[in-house]
C-alpha positions, 0 to 999 in steps of 0.5 A: 452285540450285532456281529458281523459274518460271512454267509456261504452255502446251504444243510445243517448250520456250522458256524466258525469262529477265528482267533486273535487280531484275525476275521472272518477271512482267515477261514475262506478256504474252509468256509469255501468248501464246508459250504459245499455240504453246509450251511457257514456262517464265519463270525467276527468276534466282538472287537474284531474285523467288522464287528462292533468296537466294545470295551469288555470282552470276556468268554462268557460275554463272546459266548453271549454274542453268538449266542444273540447271533443265532437267537436273531437269525433263528438258528437252533443248533449249530455245529461250531468251530473254533480256532485259538481265541475262537476255540475258548468262545466255541468251548466258553459256547458249548457249554454256556449253552449246550442245547445250542450246540451239535457238535464241538470242533476246537483247533489248537486250544484247550480251556486252561488259562495260558500267560500274555505272550502277545505284548510286544505285538500291543506295545508295537502297533499302539505305538504306531501312529499311522498317520505318518505313512503313505503306503502298508509296505512302510508301516510293514517295513517300521514293523519289521525291526520288532516283529522280524515273522513275515508272515505274522506281520501282513496277518497283523496288516490284514487290519489296516483300512484306509478311510474317506481320505485315505488315512490309514486306521485299524478296524480292529480295537485294538486299543480295546483288546490290549486292556482287555488281553489278560483276560483273554488268556483267562480258563474256561468256566464251566457249571457241568461238562459239555456232554456232546461229540467234541474234537480237539486238533492239535498241531504236531510243532505247536505248544499251544496243547500240550500232553498235560492238558488233557486231564482237563479237556477230558474233566470238560468235554468227557465226549472227546477225542484228539488229533493230532496235524503233525507237521502243522503249526498254532495256523493248523487250518492254514498250516495243512488245510486238506487234512484239518478238512479231512478231519473235519468232514468225518467228525461233523 
């Protein structure tokens, strides 16, 4: 599994991991700023962006993908930052390969089980006959009734590409993600806690990390701290990039 990546800057290594339906592009504004002080790698996780597709998907596998990426480039240790699904991958990686992680930052995700909440998105996207559309606007309009949030629709449509004969296709492995979706809600597994500094950044308007999650967080990440960006949603790094960057840079 040779993950696609974008590389910027010089210095200590930072690895950025995106969320479900996302790609390395989601981190671009943050990556540019971090690259002023760090050697930044923004990865496309398996079945996303330009990385290979696979019928298998789980957090232990995605953690192993990150390890393989580091080994291939001779990276011994990294500062690892993950959002949402990428936050779970980052947590699993830290627990599975603790010697490879210098510090860990998790954006708005807990290590617990999450119930399915994107089934409608999957069924709506899978039902689209992309060959019947000639423009992105037509596809956006076709999704409007099932996915009324314009920002979400446009985020999902970043996964559209055109082939050599100008036909639309999904760059993500949409069916593979759908078939593995239940696994992406699973809790993180650990043989032992991660003993190094960890920062959890949650959005004040998000319900992804509740007060009850802090006990489990402390059990698995005893050297962790929790910070809240009050006016941010689940997309903490996109909603409030300056506040997010300040927390990240102070911690690193």
